[in-house]
Short mmCIF file of the C-alpha atoms (twelve columns), coordinates in Angstrom:
data_MODEL
# 
_entry.id   MODEL 
# 
loop_
_atom_site.group_PDB 
_atom_site.id 
_atom_site.type_symbol 
_atom_site.label_atom_id 
_atom_site.label_alt_id 
_atom_site.label_comp_id 
_atom_site.label_asym_id 
_atom_site.label_seq_id 
_atom_site.Cartn_x 
_atom_site.Cartn_y 
_atom_site.Cartn_z 
_atom_site.pdbx_PDB_model_num 
ATOM 1  C CA . MET A 1  -0.171  0.241  -0.099  1 
ATOM 2  C CA . ILE A 2  2.692   2.648  0.753   1 
ATOM 3  C CA . LYS A 3  4.334   2.113  -2.780  1 
ATOM 4  C CA . GLU A 4  0.936   2.397  -4.250  1 
ATOM 5  C CA . LEU A 5  0.379   5.579  -2.013  1 
ATOM 6  C CA . LYS A 6  3.853   7.222  -3.220  1 
ATOM 7  C CA . LEU A 7  3.250   6.569  -6.805  1 
ATOM 8  C CA . LEU A 8  -0.149  8.223  -6.289  1 
ATOM 9  C CA . LEU A 9  1.396   10.904 -4.450  1 
ATOM 10 C CA . ILE A 10 3.555   11.655 -7.170  1 
ATOM 11 C CA . ASP A 11 1.429   11.197 -10.240 1 
ATOM 12 C CA . GLU A 12 -1.651  13.179 -8.730  1 
ATOM 13 C CA . LEU A 13 0.016   15.999 -6.744  1 
ATOM 14 C CA . ASN A 14 2.607   16.446 -9.812  1 
ATOM 15 C CA . LEU A 15 5.649   16.099 -7.458  1 
ATOM 16 C CA . GLU A 16 8.433   16.394 -10.273 1 
ATOM 17 C CA . GLY A 17 11.764  15.037 -9.732  1 
ATOM 18 C CA . ILE A 18 10.667  12.791 -7.116  1 
ATOM 19 C CA . SER A 19 10.572  9.112  -7.308  1 
ATOM 20 C CA . PRO A 20 9.042   6.755  -4.907  1 
ATOM 21 C CA . ASP A 21 12.355  6.070  -3.076  1 
ATOM 22 C CA . ASP A 22 12.986  9.604  -2.335  1 
ATOM 23 C CA . ILE A 23 9.763   9.561  -0.276  1 
ATOM 24 C CA . ASP A 24 10.657  8.249  3.368   1 
ATOM 25 C CA . ASP A 25 7.722   6.296  4.764   1 
ATOM 26 C CA . ASP A 26 7.786   7.789  7.800   1 
ATOM 27 C CA . GLY A 27 8.894   11.245 7.005   1 
ATOM 28 C CA . ALA A 28 6.629   14.189 7.166   1 
ATOM 29 C CA . MET A 29 4.231   15.050 4.167   1 
ATOM 30 C CA . PHE A 30 3.863   18.684 5.100   1 
ATOM 31 C CA . GLY A 31 6.328   21.733 5.969   1 
ATOM 32 C CA . ASP A 32 9.901   20.784 6.008   1 
ATOM 33 C CA . GLY A 33 9.173   16.962 5.041   1 
ATOM 34 C CA . LEU A 34 7.924   16.121 1.324   1 
ATOM 35 C CA . GLY A 35 6.617   20.082 1.213   1 
ATOM 36 C CA . LEU A 36 2.748   19.469 0.863   1 
ATOM 37 C CA . ASP A 37 0.509   22.122 1.475   1 
ATOM 38 C CA . SER A 38 -3.208  22.910 2.130   1 
ATOM 39 C CA . ILE A 39 -3.968  22.919 -1.575  1 
ATOM 40 C CA . ASP A 40 -2.577  19.141 -1.690  1 
ATOM 41 C CA . ALA A 41 -4.517  17.972 1.620   1 
ATOM 42 C CA . LEU A 42 -7.655  19.143 -0.376  1 
ATOM 43 C CA . GLU A 43 -6.411  17.203 -3.262  1 
ATOM 44 C CA . LEU A 44 -5.738  14.177 -1.213  1 
ATOM 45 C CA . ALA A 45 -9.126  14.291 0.176   1 
ATOM 46 C CA . VAL A 46 -10.723 14.205 -3.107  1 
ATOM 47 C CA . ILE A 47 -8.291  11.599 -4.454  1 
ATOM 48 C CA . LEU A 48 -8.908  9.463  -1.321  1 
ATOM 49 C CA . ASP A 49 -12.668 9.650  -2.066  1 
ATOM 50 C CA . GLN A 50 -12.706 8.922  -5.632  1 
ATOM 51 C CA . ARG A 51 -10.179 6.070  -5.490  1 
ATOM 52 C CA . TYR A 52 -10.598 4.441  -2.132  1 
ATOM 53 C CA . GLY A 53 -14.438 5.590  -1.180  1 
ATOM 54 C CA . ILE A 54 -12.755 7.295  1.786   1 
ATOM 55 C CA . LYS A 55 -14.637 10.450 2.947   1 
ATOM 56 C CA . ILE A 56 -12.298 12.996 4.775   1 
ATOM 57 C CA . LYS A 57 -14.207 15.503 6.973   1 
ATOM 58 C CA . SER A 58 -12.455 19.161 6.755   1 
ATOM 59 C CA . GLY A 59 -11.641 20.581 10.205  1 
ATOM 60 C CA . ASP A 60 -11.646 16.832 11.713  1 
ATOM 61 C CA . ASP A 61 -8.794  16.884 14.622  1 
ATOM 62 C CA . ILE A 62 -7.627  13.195 13.389  1 
ATOM 63 C CA . ASN A 63 -6.555  14.745 9.919   1 
ATOM 64 C CA . GLU A 64 -3.334  16.014 11.215  1 
ATOM 65 C CA . LYS A 65 -2.468  12.472 12.285  1 
ATOM 66 C CA . ILE A 66 -3.642  10.769 9.047   1 
ATOM 67 C CA . PHE A 67 -1.690  13.259 6.592   1 
ATOM 68 C CA . SER A 68 1.378   13.287 9.039   1 
ATOM 69 C CA . THR A 69 3.646   10.456 6.996   1 
ATOM 70 C CA . PRO A 70 3.119   8.215  4.127   1 
ATOM 71 C CA . ARG A 71 2.861   5.023  6.524   1 
ATOM 72 C CA . ALA A 72 0.036   6.794  8.690   1 
ATOM 73 C CA . LEU A 73 -2.216  7.495  5.427   1 
ATOM 74 C CA . ALA A 74 -1.316  4.224  3.801   1 
ATOM 75 C CA . ASP A 75 -2.532  2.425  7.506   1 
ATOM 76 C CA . PHE A 76 -5.534  4.810  7.501   1 
ATOM 77 C CA . ILE A 77 -6.441  3.773  4.108   1 
ATOM 78 C CA . LYS A 78 -5.943  0.221  4.721   1 
ATOM 79 C CA . SER A 79 -8.123  0.228  7.860   1 
ATOM 80 C CA . ASN A 80 -10.993 2.714  6.102   1 
ATOM 81 C CA . GLN A 81 -11.061 1.483  2.561   1 
ATOM 82 C CA . GLN A 82 -14.249 0.665  0.997   1 
ATOM 83 C CA . ARG A 83 -13.478 0.002  -2.937  1 
# 
């Protein structure tokens, strides 16, 4: 799931010059880590809904944890996937 997620991040968020091996499984996705921003978070929420049937509620306290690292997001997808 993590490799699939890394490829999804690269393709859907247009992360140019980055390969899946460049993304640390436990590295931060936002800020100084992968460098994603709030717009990327919104895009990710849409992608999770379309691809996996997972609804992310805006402003939910758990979102920071869900989107903290690729591993955390992959674990969340695995446990909540509906498709």
